[in-house]
N, C-alpha and C positions, 0 to 999 in steps of 0.2 A: 769191049766196053761193058761195064757193069751198070752204069748210071745213065739214064736218059735226061738230058737237060730240059727241064720244064720250069714254068713259073706256077707257084701254088697260091691260090686265093687264101689270104689269111684274114680278111675282114669277116668278122662274125665267128671265127674259129677259136676254140679254146686252146691256148698255147701254154705249155708248161716247160720250165727249165728246172731240172733237178741238179743242184750244185750252186755254190756261191763263191768259188775261188776265181783264179785268174782266167781259166778257160771258159767258165760259165759267164764271167763278166764280158769277155771278148765276144762270145756268141750273142749275149744280150745287147751289147752296144750295136752290133750289126743289125739285129732284129729291130731295135728301136728306130732305125732309119726307115722302117716300113710300117711300124705299128707302135702304139702306146699301150697296147693291151696284151699282157702276158702275166703269168704268175711264176714266181721263183720260190723254190722250197729248198732250204739247206740249214743245217745246224748253225753255220756261220756264213754271213754274206758280206762280201767286200763293200767298202764305203762307196766305191765307184758304181757298183751295181745298185746300191740303195739310192743313188742319185737319179736313177732312171724312174719313169712314171709307172713302173710295173708294181703289181701286188707282191709284197715280199713277206714270206712266212718263215721265220727262223725256228726251225725244228727239224728233226730227222724225217726223211721220206717215209710215208705210210702207203700201203697198197691202195687205199681208198682215194688217195690224191689223184689217181688216174681217172676217176669217175668223170665222164664227160669230156676228157681231153682228146683233141684230134691231132695235135702236132706236139711232139715231145723231143726235147734236147736233154740228153743225160750226160752230165759233166761233173761227176762227183770226185774224180781223182782216185776212186777205189774201183779197180777193174772188176772185182767180184760183185760189188754192189751194182755197178753199171750193167753187168750182164744179167743180174737178177731182175733189175727194173726193166731191161729190154725184154726179157722173157714174159714178164707180167703184161707189158704193153702189147707184145705180139699176140697174146691170147685175146686181147680186146680189140685187135685190129688197128692199133694206133701207129701212125707213121712215126718212126723214131730215128733220131740221129744220136749215135753213141760217140761222143767227141773223142777224137784221136784213136778211133777203132773202126775204120771204114768197112771192114768185113762184117761188122755187126749192124751196119746202118741200112735203113730203108731209103734214106736220102742223105745227101751231103751238101754242104754249102760251098759254092764257088767263090772265087775272088770277084768282088763286086765293085763296079764303078758306077756311081750315081751322083749327079750334081743336085744340090739342094734345090727344091722347088721344081725340078724337072721330072717328067713322067717316063724318061728313058733310063733303062737300067742295062748296063753291059756286064755280062757274067762270063768269066773265063774259068773253065774247068779242065782238069786233066784226068778225070775219072778217078780222082783221089790217088793218083800214082806219082804226081810231082807237084805238090802244093806250092813249093817255092817258085817253080817255073810259072804257074798260074798267076801268082802274085807279081812276079817280074813283068809278065805280059800286061797285066792289068795296070801296073804302074807306068809302063811305056804308053799305053793308050791314054791314061790320064795326062801324061806329059804332052803328048801330041795335041790333046784337046786344049790344055792350058796355053800352049804356044800358038794356037790358032791354025796348026797344020791339019788337024782333023776337025772338020766342021760338023757338029752333030745337031745343029739348029735346023 
């Protein structure tokens, strides 16, 4: 195993998402389930991402954007740029997830089950080796909860 399953305090942390396309939007939508506070920087940002309550800056990434950042998601779709940003972040000690590149990640996002208004979160991870399996298991858990077979109250 490469990744330790943990929960990270995000309240009061500076969170940055670099990228504005499909993958960045997906990460931002997941993040929004836990916080309304994050910044997104990309030359172009999807309409769905703009609907979230995050600060959106439409321009290319600049190194000074990392100032004060504590948690970083890099999702530009440009592998060379993603790795460059990861290197800059590593020099600053910023925990970084390089989307779709687990070998470059300090952390990865599991498949998450969370009911609105509930403080219980169920995370299913596969050490980034079988993401689809993690999603299938999470979906089975959700179905068991919905059918009343698995009581989480």
